[in-house]
C-alpha positions in Angstrom: -14.2 12.4 0.8 -12.8 9.4 2.6 -9.3 8.2 2.1 -7.8 4.7 2.3 -4.1 4.2 2.7 -3.1 0.9 1.3 0.4 -0.1 2.3 2.0 -3.0 0.5 5.0 -4.5 2.3 5.5 -7.9 0.6 8.7 -8.3 -1.5 6.8 -11.0 -3.4 5.5 -10.1 -6.8 1.8 -9.5 -7.0 0.9 -12.8 -8.5 2.7 -14.7 -5.7 1.7 -12.6 -2.7 -1.3 -13.5 -0.7 -1.2 -10.3 1.3 -1.2 -8.2 -1.9 -4.2 -10.2 -3.1 -6.0 -9.6 0.1 -5.4 -5.9 0.2 -6.7 -5.7 -3.4 -9.9 -7.5 -2.4 -10.3 -5.2 0.7 -9.7 -2.0 -1.3 -12.2 -3.1 -4.0 -14.8 -3.9 -1.3 -14.2 -0.7 0.5 -14.7 1.3 -2.7 -17.9 -0.6 -3.4 -19.3 0.6 -0.1 -17.8 4.1 -0.4 -17.2 4.8 -4.1 -15.9 8.3 -3.6 -12.9 7.0 -1.6 -9.5 8.1 -2.6 -7.1 5.2 -2.4 -3.4 6.0 -1.8 -1.0 3.1 -2.4 2.5 2.9 -0.9 4.5 -0.1 -1.8 7.4 -0.4 0.6 8.1 -4.0 -0.5 9.0 -3.0 -4.1 10.2 0.5 -3.2 11.8 0.3 0.2 12.2 3.4 2.3 15.9 4.3 2.5 17.7 4.0 5.8 18.0 7.1 7.9 21.6 8.4 7.9 23.4 11.4 9.3 22.6 13.5 6.1 18.9 13.0 6.7 19.1 13.9 10.3 21.0 17.2 9.6 
């Protein structure tokens, strides 16, 4: 089964973000061509990755 990793990085809300709109269109089109695709969404705009600190390193 194919997988598609969709990374959202815009801090704009979905109705205001052009890139979020474009990735949605792309993912829908991709799934039209490959309906058994597993889509994994990571939203680093709305859920930022924490900074690496000394506790993480150790």
